[in-house]
DSSP file (Angstrom, degrees, kcal/mol; ACC not computed):
  #  RESIDUE AA STRUCTURE BP1 BP2  ACC     N-H-->O    O-->H-N    N-H-->O    O-->H-N    TCO  KAPPA ALPHA  PHI   PSI    X-CA   Y-CA   Z-CA
    1    1 A M              0   0    0      0, 0.0     2,-0.4     0, 0.0     0, 0.0   0.000 360.0 360.0 360.0 127.6   31.6   15.5   18.2
    2    2 A S        -     0   0    0      2,-0.0     2,-0.5     0, 0.0     0, 0.0  -0.819 360.0-141.1-107.3 147.1   31.2   13.3   15.1
    3    3 A T        -     0   0    0     -2,-0.4     2,-0.4     2,-0.0     0, 0.0  -0.880  13.8-153.0-104.9 133.9   28.2   13.2   12.9
    4    4 A S        -     0   0    0     -2,-0.5     2,-0.3     2,-0.0    -2,-0.0  -0.865   9.5-166.9-109.1 144.1   27.0    9.9   11.6
    5    5 A Y        -     0   0    0     -2,-0.4     2,-0.3     2,-0.0    -2,-0.0  -0.890   3.7-166.8-123.7 153.7   25.1    9.4    8.4
    6    6 A S        -     0   0    0     -2,-0.3     2,-0.4     2,-0.0    -2,-0.0  -0.985   7.2-151.4-137.4 151.8   23.1    6.6    6.9
    7    7 A T        -     0   0    0     -2,-0.3     2,-0.4     2,-0.0    -2,-0.0  -0.923   5.7-167.1-122.5 150.2   21.8    6.0    3.4
    8    8 A K        -     0   0    0     -2,-0.4     2,-0.4    66,-0.0    65,-0.2  -0.998  27.9-114.2-135.0 139.2   18.8    4.0    2.3
    9    9 A G        +     0   0    0     63,-1.2     4,-0.0    -2,-0.4    -2,-0.0  -0.584  30.8 173.4 -78.5 126.4   18.1    3.0   -1.3
   10   10 A L    >>  +     0   0    0     -2,-0.4     3,-1.4    63,-0.1     4,-0.5   0.775  19.6 161.3 -96.6 -36.3   15.0    4.6   -2.8
   11   11 A D  T >4 S-     0   0    0      1,-0.3     3,-0.6     2,-0.2     4,-0.2  -0.133  73.1 -30.7  48.8-140.9   15.5    3.2   -6.4
   12   12 A H  T >> S+     0   0    0      1,-0.2     4,-1.5     2,-0.1     3,-0.8   0.513 120.4  90.4 -82.7  -6.0   12.3    3.3   -8.5
   13   13 A L  H <> S+     0   0    0     -3,-1.4     4,-3.0     1,-0.3     5,-0.2   0.754  75.7  65.5 -66.7 -23.1   10.1    2.8   -5.4
   14   14 A G  H <X S+     0   0    0     -3,-0.6     4,-2.3    -4,-0.5    -1,-0.3   0.894 102.9  47.2 -63.0 -39.8    9.8    6.6   -4.9
   15   15 A L  H <> S+     0   0    0     -3,-0.8     4,-2.2    -4,-0.2    -2,-0.2   0.908 113.7  47.3 -67.1 -42.1    8.0    6.9   -8.2
   16   16 A V  H  X S+     0   0    0     -4,-1.5     4,-2.3     2,-0.2    -2,-0.2   0.938 114.3  46.3 -65.3 -46.7    5.7    4.0   -7.3
   17   17 A A  H  X S+     0   0    0     -4,-3.0     4,-2.3     1,-0.2    -2,-0.2   0.895 111.3  53.3 -62.9 -40.2    5.0    5.4   -3.8
   18   18 A G  H  X S+     0   0    0     -4,-2.3     4,-2.5    -5,-0.2    -1,-0.2   0.901 110.0  46.8 -62.1 -41.6    4.4    8.8   -5.3
   19   19 A M  H  X S+     0   0    0     -4,-2.2     4,-2.5     2,-0.2    -1,-0.2   0.889 110.1  53.4 -68.2 -38.7    1.8    7.5   -7.7
   20   20 A C  H  X>S+     0   0    0     -4,-2.3     5,-2.4     2,-0.2     4,-1.0   0.904 111.9  45.9 -61.0 -40.6    0.1    5.5   -4.9
   21   21 A K  H  <5S+     0   0    0     -4,-2.3     3,-0.3     2,-0.2    -2,-0.2   0.921 112.2  50.3 -68.0 -43.2   -0.1    8.7   -2.9
   22   22 A E  H  <5S+     0   0    0     -4,-2.5    -2,-0.2     1,-0.2    -1,-0.2   0.881 115.0  43.3 -62.9 -38.8   -1.4   10.8   -5.8
   23   23 A L  H  <5S-     0   0    0     -4,-2.5    -1,-0.2    -5,-0.1    -2,-0.2   0.632 108.5-125.2 -81.1 -14.6   -4.1    8.2   -6.6
   24   24 A G  T  X5 +     0   0    0     -4,-1.0     4,-2.4    -3,-0.3    -3,-0.2   0.880  50.4 159.8  72.4  38.4   -5.0    7.8   -2.9
   25   25 A V  H  ><S+     0   0    0     -5,-2.4     4,-2.0     1,-0.2     5,-0.2   0.932  71.8  46.8 -61.3 -48.5   -4.4    4.0   -2.9
   26   26 A A  H  > S+     0   0    0     -6,-0.3     4,-2.3     1,-0.2    19,-0.2   0.918 113.9  48.4 -60.9 -43.4   -4.0    3.6    0.9
   27   27 A Q  H  > S+     0   0    0      2,-0.2     4,-2.4     1,-0.2    -1,-0.2   0.877 107.2  56.9 -65.2 -37.3   -7.1    5.8    1.5
   28   28 A F  H  X S+     0   0    0     -4,-2.4     4,-1.2     1,-0.2    -1,-0.2   0.944 112.2  40.4 -57.3 -50.0   -9.1    3.8   -1.0
   29   29 A F  H  X S+     0   0    0     -4,-2.0     4,-0.8     1,-0.2    -1,-0.2   0.847 113.2  54.5 -71.1 -33.7   -8.5    0.5    0.8
   30   30 A D  H  < S+     0   0    0     -4,-2.3     3,-0.4    -5,-0.2    -1,-0.2   0.865 105.7  52.9 -67.9 -34.8   -8.9    2.2    4.3
   31   31 A Q  H  < S+     0   0    0     -4,-2.4    -1,-0.2     1,-0.2    -2,-0.2   0.839 107.1  52.7 -66.3 -32.3  -12.3    3.5    3.2
   32   32 A A  H  < S+     0   0    0     -4,-1.2    -1,-0.2     1,-0.3    -2,-0.2   0.689 118.0  38.1 -74.3 -18.3  -13.3   -0.1    2.3
   33   33 A H     <  +     0   0    0     -4,-0.8     3,-0.4    -3,-0.4    -1,-0.3  -0.601  68.0 157.3-131.6  70.3  -12.2   -1.3    5.7
   34   34 A P        +     0   0    0      0, 0.0     2,-0.6     0, 0.0    -1,-0.1   0.691  61.9  71.0 -73.2 -17.7  -13.3    1.5    8.2
   35   35 A N        +     0   0    0      2,-0.0     2,-0.2     3,-0.0     3,-0.1  -0.265  66.3 145.6 -97.1  49.2  -13.4   -0.8   11.3
   36   36 A Q        -     0   0    0     -2,-0.6     2,-0.1    -3,-0.4     7,-0.1  -0.507  59.8 -88.4 -82.4 154.6   -9.6   -1.3   11.7
   37   37 A S    >   -     0   0    0     -2,-0.2     3,-1.1     1,-0.2    -1,-0.1  -0.348  24.1-142.6 -62.8 136.5   -8.1   -1.6   15.1
   38   38 A E  T 3  S+     0   0    0      1,-0.2    -1,-0.2    -3,-0.1    -2,-0.0   0.594  98.2  65.2 -74.5  -9.4   -7.2    1.8   16.7
   39   39 A Y  T 3  S+     0   0    0      2,-0.0    -1,-0.2     0, 0.0     2,-0.1   0.364  77.7 109.3 -94.6   4.4   -4.1    0.0   18.2
   40   40 A R    <   -     0   0    0     -3,-1.1     3,-0.1     1,-0.1    47,-0.0  -0.449  59.3-150.3 -79.6 155.2   -2.5   -0.7   14.9
   41   41 A N  S    S+     0   0    0      1,-0.2     2,-0.3    46,-0.1    -1,-0.1   0.643  84.1  30.0 -93.1 -20.3    0.7    1.1   13.8
   42   42 A I  S    S-     0   0    0     45,-0.2    -1,-0.2    41,-0.1     2,-0.1  -0.998  81.1-124.2-144.6 140.0   -0.1    0.8   10.1
   43   43 A S     >  -     0   0    0     -2,-0.3     4,-2.0    -3,-0.1     5,-0.1  -0.333  27.0-111.0 -83.6 166.0   -3.4    0.7    8.2
   44   44 A C  H  > S+     0   0    0      1,-0.2     4,-2.2     2,-0.2     5,-0.2   0.900 119.7  53.6 -61.0 -41.5   -4.6   -1.9    5.8
   45   45 A G  H  > S+     0   0    0      1,-0.2     4,-2.0     2,-0.2    -1,-0.2   0.897 108.2  48.9 -61.2 -41.0   -4.3    0.6    2.9
   46   46 A E  H  > S+     0   0    0      1,-0.2     4,-2.1     2,-0.2    -1,-0.2   0.844 109.5  53.0 -67.9 -32.9   -0.7    1.4    3.9
   47   47 A L  H  X S+     0   0    0     -4,-2.0     4,-2.3     2,-0.2    -2,-0.2   0.867 105.9  53.3 -68.6 -36.3    0.0   -2.4    4.0
   48   48 A V  H  X S+     0   0    0     -4,-2.2     4,-2.4     2,-0.2    -2,-0.2   0.926 109.1  49.0 -62.4 -43.8   -1.4   -2.8    0.5
   49   49 A V  H  X S+     0   0    0     -4,-2.0     4,-2.7     1,-0.2    -2,-0.2   0.906 109.4  53.3 -60.8 -40.7    1.0    0.0   -0.7
   50   50 A S  H  X S+     0   0    0     -4,-2.1     4,-2.4     1,-0.2    -2,-0.2   0.902 108.7  48.9 -59.7 -41.8    3.8   -1.9    1.1
   51   51 A M  H  X S+     0   0    0     -4,-2.3     4,-2.7     2,-0.2    -1,-0.2   0.886 110.5  50.9 -67.2 -37.8    2.9   -5.1   -0.8
   52   52 A L  H  X S+     0   0    0     -4,-2.4     4,-2.8     2,-0.2    -2,-0.2   0.934 111.4  48.1 -62.1 -45.7    2.9   -3.1   -4.1
   53   53 A L  H  X S+     0   0    0     -4,-2.7     4,-0.5     2,-0.2    -2,-0.2   0.902 113.0  47.9 -62.7 -41.1    6.3   -1.7   -3.3
   54   54 A N  H ><>S+     0   0    0     -4,-2.4     5,-1.2     2,-0.2     6,-1.0   0.936 114.7  45.4 -65.0 -45.9    7.7   -5.1   -2.4
   55   55 A G  H ><5S+     0   0    0     -4,-2.7     3,-1.0     1,-0.2    -2,-0.2   0.880 115.3  46.3 -66.3 -38.4    6.3   -6.7   -5.5
   56   56 A L  H 3<5S+     0   0    0     -4,-2.8    -1,-0.2     1,-0.3    -2,-0.2   0.483  97.3  73.5 -84.5  -1.6    7.4   -3.9   -7.8
   57   57 A G  T <<5S-     0   0    0     -3,-0.6    -1,-0.3    -4,-0.5    -2,-0.2   0.333 109.3-122.2 -86.8   6.0   10.8   -4.0   -6.1
   58   58 A F  T < 5S+     0   0    0     -3,-1.0    -3,-0.1     1,-0.1    -2,-0.1   0.842  88.0 101.2  57.4  36.7   11.3   -7.3   -8.0
   59   59 A V      < -     0   0    0     -5,-1.2    -4,-0.2     2,-0.1    -1,-0.1   0.761  56.1-166.5-115.2 -50.9   11.9   -9.1   -4.8
   60   60 A G        -     0   0    0     -6,-1.0    -5,-0.1     1,-0.1     2,-0.1   0.915  20.7-175.0  60.5  46.0    8.7  -11.0   -3.9
   61   61 A R        -     0   0    0     -7,-0.1    -1,-0.1     1,-0.1     5,-0.1  -0.370  28.3-104.6 -71.2 151.7    9.7  -11.7   -0.3
   62   62 A T    >   -     0   0    0      1,-0.1     3,-2.0    -2,-0.1     4,-0.4  -0.328  39.8 -98.8 -71.0 162.0    7.5  -13.9    1.8
   63   63 A L  G >  S+     0   0    0      1,-0.3     3,-1.4     2,-0.2    30,-0.1   0.841 121.2  55.6 -55.0 -40.4    5.4  -12.1    4.5
   64   64 A H  G 3  S+     0   0    0      1,-0.3    -1,-0.3    25,-0.1     4,-0.2   0.642 105.3  54.9 -71.3 -10.8    7.8  -12.8    7.4
   65   65 A M  G <> S+     0   0    0     -3,-2.0     4,-2.0     1,-0.1    -1,-0.3   0.416  77.8  96.4-100.2   0.9   10.7  -11.2    5.5
   66   66 A Y  H <> S+     0   0    0     -3,-1.4     4,-2.8    -4,-0.4     5,-0.3   0.906  80.6  53.5 -58.7 -44.7    9.0   -7.9    4.8
   67   67 A P  H  > S+     0   0    0      0, 0.0     4,-1.2     0, 0.0    -1,-0.2   0.896 109.4  49.9 -59.7 -36.3   10.6   -6.1    7.8
   68   68 A E  H  4 S+     0   0    0     -4,-0.2     4,-0.5     2,-0.2    -2,-0.2   0.912 112.1  47.6 -65.7 -43.0   14.0   -7.2    6.6
   69   69 A Y  H >< S+     0   0    0     -4,-2.0     3,-1.0     1,-0.2    -1,-0.2   0.930 115.4  44.1 -63.3 -46.5   13.3   -5.8    3.1
   70   70 A F  H >< S+     0   0    0     -4,-2.8     3,-1.7     1,-0.2     5,-0.4   0.636  94.2  79.0 -77.8 -13.1   11.9   -2.5    4.3
   71   71 A A  T 3< S+     0   0    0     -4,-1.2    -1,-0.2     1,-0.3    -2,-0.2   0.790  97.0  47.4 -61.4 -26.2   14.8   -2.1    6.8
   72   72 A E  T <  S+     0   0    0     -3,-1.0   -63,-1.2    -4,-0.5    -1,-0.3   0.326 104.3  78.6 -96.0   5.6   16.9   -0.9    3.9
   73   73 A K  S <  S-     0   0    0     -3,-1.7     2,-2.0   -65,-0.2     3,-0.2  -0.840  88.9-112.6-116.8 151.5   14.2    1.4    2.5
   74   74 A P    >>  +     0   0    0      0, 0.0     4,-2.0     0, 0.0     3,-1.1  -0.534  43.1 175.2 -79.9  77.3   13.2    5.0    3.6
   75   75 A V  H 3>>S+     0   0    0     -2,-2.0     4,-3.0    -5,-0.4     5,-0.8   0.831  71.3  57.8 -57.6 -39.0    9.8    3.7    4.8
   76   76 A E  H 345S+     0   0    0      1,-0.2    -1,-0.3     2,-0.2     8,-0.1   0.818 111.9  42.5 -64.7 -29.5    8.7    7.1    6.3
   77   77 A R  H <45S+     0   0    0     -3,-1.1    -1,-0.2     3,-0.1    -2,-0.2   0.824 117.8  45.7 -82.4 -33.8    9.2    8.7    2.9
   78   78 A L  H  <5S+     0   0    0     -4,-2.0    -2,-0.2     2,-0.1    -3,-0.2   0.870 134.3   4.5 -78.0 -37.4    7.6    5.9    0.9
   79   79 A I  T  <5S-     0   0    0     -4,-3.0     2,-0.3     1,-0.2    -3,-0.2   0.800 117.7 -45.1-114.9 -67.1    4.5    5.3    3.1
   80   80 A R    > < -     0   0    0     -5,-0.8     3,-1.8     3,-0.1    -1,-0.2  -0.948  56.7 -87.5-170.1 148.4    4.0    7.7    6.0
   81   81 A K  T 3  S+     0   0    0     -2,-0.3     3,-0.1     1,-0.2    -4,-0.0  -0.369 113.1  32.6 -59.3 140.9    5.9    9.4    8.8
   82   82 A G  T 3  S+     0   0    0      1,-0.3     2,-0.4    -2,-0.0    -1,-0.2   0.215  87.8 122.1  94.7 -14.7    5.9    7.2   11.9
   83   83 A I    <   -     0   0    0     -3,-1.8    -1,-0.3    -8,-0.1     2,-0.3  -0.663  41.7-169.1 -82.9 135.3    5.9    4.0   10.0
   84   84 A K    >>  -     0   0    0     -2,-0.4     3,-1.7    -9,-0.1     4,-0.6  -0.862  35.0-111.1-120.5 157.9    8.8    1.7   10.7
   85   85 A A  G >4 S+     0   0    0     -2,-0.3     3,-1.2     1,-0.3   -15,-0.2   0.855 116.2  59.8 -55.8 -37.2   10.0   -1.5    8.9
   86   86 A E  G 34 S+     0   0    0      1,-0.3    -1,-0.3   -19,-0.1     3,-0.1   0.691  93.7  65.5 -70.2 -16.1    8.9   -3.6   11.9
   87   87 A H  G <4 S+     0   0    0     -3,-1.7     2,-1.5     1,-0.2    -1,-0.3   0.764  89.4  70.0 -71.2 -24.8    5.3   -2.4   11.5
   88   88 A I  S << S+     0   0    0     -3,-1.2    -1,-0.2    -4,-0.6     2,-0.2  -0.607  78.8 141.3 -93.6  75.1    5.2   -4.1    8.1
   89   89 A N     >  -     0   0    0     -2,-1.5     4,-2.7   -23,-0.1     5,-0.2  -0.621  67.8 -98.3-117.6 173.2    5.2   -7.7    9.6
   90   90 A D  H  > S+     0   0    0      1,-0.2     4,-2.3    -2,-0.2     5,-0.2   0.812 119.1  54.4 -64.3 -31.6    3.6  -11.0    8.8
   91   91 A D  H  > S+     0   0    0      2,-0.2     4,-2.3     1,-0.2    -1,-0.2   0.960 113.2  41.0 -65.9 -50.4    0.9  -10.5   11.5
   92   92 A A  H  > S+     0   0    0      1,-0.2     4,-2.2     2,-0.2    -2,-0.2   0.915 117.3  48.8 -63.9 -43.3   -0.3   -7.2   10.1
   93   93 A L  H  X S+     0   0    0     -4,-2.7     4,-2.7     1,-0.2    -1,-0.2   0.900 110.5  51.2 -63.8 -41.1    0.0   -8.3    6.5
   94   94 A G  H  X S+     0   0    0     -4,-2.3     4,-2.2    -5,-0.2    -1,-0.2   0.914 110.5  47.9 -63.0 -44.2   -2.0  -11.5    7.2
   95   95 A R  H  X S+     0   0    0     -4,-2.3     4,-2.1     2,-0.2    -1,-0.2   0.902 112.5  50.0 -63.1 -40.1   -4.8   -9.5    8.9
   96   96 A C  H  X S+     0   0    0     -4,-2.2     4,-2.5     2,-0.2    -2,-0.2   0.926 109.9  49.6 -64.0 -45.5   -4.9   -7.1    6.0
   97   97 A L  H  X S+     0   0    0     -4,-2.7     4,-2.3     1,-0.2    -1,-0.2   0.876 109.3  52.8 -62.5 -37.5   -5.1   -9.9    3.5
   98   98 A D  H  X S+     0   0    0     -4,-2.2     4,-2.4     2,-0.2    -1,-0.2   0.916 109.5  48.8 -62.3 -43.0   -7.9  -11.5    5.4
   99   99 A Q  H  X S+     0   0    0     -4,-2.1     4,-2.2     1,-0.2    -2,-0.2   0.911 110.5  50.7 -63.0 -42.6   -9.8   -8.3    5.4
  100  100 A L  H  X S+     0   0    0     -4,-2.5     4,-2.1     1,-0.2    -1,-0.2   0.909 110.8  49.0 -61.9 -41.8   -9.3   -7.9    1.6
  101  101 A Y  H  < S+     0   0    0     -4,-2.3     4,-0.2     1,-0.2    -2,-0.2   0.922 110.5  50.2 -62.9 -45.0  -10.5  -11.5    1.1
  102  102 A E  H  < S+     0   0    0     -4,-2.4    -1,-0.2     1,-0.2    -2,-0.2   0.872 112.7  46.7 -63.4 -37.1  -13.6  -10.9    3.2
  103  103 A T  H  < S-     0   0    0     -4,-2.2    -1,-0.2    -5,-0.2    -2,-0.2   0.853 123.7-103.1 -71.6 -35.3  -14.4   -7.7    1.3
  104  104 A G     X  -     0   0    0     -4,-2.1     4,-2.1    -5,-0.2    -3,-0.2   0.521  19.0-140.3 108.2 104.8  -13.9   -9.3   -2.1
  105  105 A V  H  > S+     0   0    0      1,-0.2     4,-2.8    -4,-0.2     5,-0.2   0.820 101.9  56.2 -65.9 -31.4  -10.7   -8.7   -4.0
  106  106 A S  H  > S+     0   0    0      2,-0.2     4,-2.4     1,-0.2    -1,-0.2   0.923 108.5  47.5 -65.9 -42.2  -12.5   -8.6   -7.3
  107  107 A K  H  > S+     0   0    0      2,-0.2     4,-2.2     1,-0.2    -2,-0.2   0.902 114.5  46.8 -63.4 -42.6  -14.7   -5.8   -6.1
  108  108 A L  H  X S+     0   0    0     -4,-2.1     4,-2.7     2,-0.2     5,-0.2   0.908 111.6  50.5 -66.4 -42.7  -11.7   -3.9   -4.7
  109  109 A Y  H  X S+     0   0    0     -4,-2.8     4,-2.7     2,-0.2    -2,-0.2   0.913 110.7  49.7 -62.3 -42.7   -9.7   -4.4   -7.9
  110  110 A Q  H  X S+     0   0    0     -4,-2.4     4,-2.4     2,-0.2    -2,-0.2   0.929 112.3  47.8 -60.7 -46.4  -12.7   -3.1  -10.0
  111  111 A G  H  X S+     0   0    0     -4,-2.2     4,-1.9     1,-0.2    -2,-0.2   0.906 113.7  45.9 -63.7 -42.3  -13.1   -0.1   -7.7
  112  112 A L  H  X S+     0   0    0     -4,-2.7     4,-2.4     2,-0.2    -1,-0.2   0.897 111.5  52.9 -67.9 -39.5   -9.4    0.8   -7.8
  113  113 A S  H  X S+     0   0    0     -4,-2.7     4,-2.7    -5,-0.2     5,-0.2   0.921 109.0  49.2 -60.4 -44.4   -9.3    0.3  -11.6
  114  114 A E  H  X S+     0   0    0     -4,-2.4     4,-2.5     1,-0.2     5,-0.2   0.901 110.2  51.8 -61.6 -41.1  -12.2    2.7  -12.0
  115  115 A K  H  X S+     0   0    0     -4,-1.9     4,-2.7     2,-0.2    -2,-0.2   0.919 112.4  45.0 -61.8 -45.0  -10.4    5.2   -9.8
  116  116 A V  H  X S+     0   0    0     -4,-2.4     4,-2.7     2,-0.2     6,-0.2   0.926 113.1  49.7 -66.2 -46.1   -7.2    5.0  -11.8
  117  117 A V  H  X>S+     0   0    0     -4,-2.7     5,-1.9     1,-0.2     4,-0.9   0.926 115.4  44.1 -59.6 -45.8   -9.0    5.2  -15.2
  118  118 A T  H  <5S+     0   0    0     -4,-2.5     3,-0.5    -5,-0.2    -2,-0.2   0.933 114.2  49.2 -64.2 -47.6  -10.9    8.2  -14.1
  119  119 A Y  H  <5S+     0   0    0     -4,-2.7    -2,-0.2     1,-0.2    -1,-0.2   0.907 117.0  40.4 -60.6 -44.0   -7.9    9.9  -12.5
  120  120 A L  H  <5S-     0   0    0     -4,-2.7    -1,-0.2    -5,-0.2    -2,-0.2   0.565 105.2-128.0 -83.6  -8.4   -5.7    9.4  -15.5
  121  121 A G  T  <5 +     0   0    0     -4,-0.9    -3,-0.2    -3,-0.5    -4,-0.1   0.867  43.7 175.0  65.1  36.8   -8.5   10.2  -18.0
  122  122 A L      < -     0   0    0     -5,-1.9     2,-0.4    -6,-0.2    -1,-0.2  -0.529  36.3-115.7 -77.7 138.3   -7.9    7.0  -19.9
  123  123 A P        +     0   0    0      0, 0.0     2,-0.4     0, 0.0    -1,-0.1  -0.602  42.8 174.6 -71.2 128.7  -10.3    6.2  -22.8
  124  124 A C        +     0   0    0     -2,-0.4     3,-0.1     1,-0.1    -3,-0.0  -0.921  20.8 167.1-144.4 113.0  -12.0    3.0  -21.7
  125  125 A E  S    S+     0   0    0     -2,-0.4    -1,-0.1     1,-0.1     0, 0.0   0.648  77.6  53.9 -99.1 -18.7  -14.8    1.4  -23.7
  126  126 A G  S    S+     0   0    0      2,-0.0     2,-0.5     1,-0.0    -1,-0.1   0.359  93.4  79.1-100.2   6.1  -14.9   -2.0  -21.9
  127  127 A L        -     0   0    0     -3,-0.1     2,-0.7   -13,-0.0    -3,-0.1  -0.960  65.6-148.3-120.7 126.4  -15.3   -0.9  -18.3
  128  128 A I        -     0   0    0     -2,-0.5     2,-0.7     2,-0.0   -14,-0.1  -0.838  17.4-143.8 -93.2 115.8  -18.6    0.3  -16.9
  129  129 A L        +     0   0    0     -2,-0.7   -18,-0.0   -15,-0.1    -2,-0.0  -0.707  32.0 161.9 -84.0 114.6  -17.8    2.9  -14.3
  130  130 A T        -     0   0    0     -2,-0.7     2,-0.2   -19,-0.0   -16,-0.1  -0.988  43.0-107.6-132.6 141.7  -20.3    2.6  -11.4
  131  131 A P        -     0   0    0      0, 0.0     2,-0.3     0, 0.0   -20,-0.0  -0.479  35.9-129.2 -67.6 135.7  -20.0    4.0   -7.8
  132  132 A L    >   -     0   0    0     -2,-0.2     3,-1.2     1,-0.1   -25,-0.0  -0.631  12.7-124.5 -86.7 146.5  -19.3    1.2   -5.3
  133  133 A A  T 3  S+     0   0    0     -2,-0.3    -1,-0.1     1,-0.3     0, 0.0   0.837 108.6  43.6 -59.6 -36.7  -21.5    1.0   -2.3
  134  134 A Y  T 3         0   0    0      1,-0.2    -1,-0.3  -102,-0.0  -101,-0.0   0.455 360.0 360.0 -93.1   1.2  -18.7    1.2    0.2
  135  135 A M    <         0   0    0     -3,-1.2    -1,-0.2  -103,-0.1    -2,-0.2   0.436 360.0 360.0 -95.5 360.0  -16.7    4.0   -1.5
């Protein structure tokens, strides 16, 4: 009986994914979009994390190439158990981007920025921290 092994490159993406988990980035976006389909394999928040990982992977692949990019990554460790590279596809990403647009990306960016500033305890004089209605 032979044992087969496979390796997948984690690179710096483990640090980025770890910080996203610590900050609750996926949960932040999922709270902003509570009416997601129950038939999806991956949430909008998890897709946002996927886009961050792709962008910070210095690759910038187009949406239809995401499954190919993540096929070489340990997706279950980076995002969540049960997630597969093929779940991060152009259809799911497109629907997520549409939801983000409808919610208002500036509003979401402001909310996430406030969360990060508060979590890290950063001194910030130019940002007014206010609770967002949907958070």
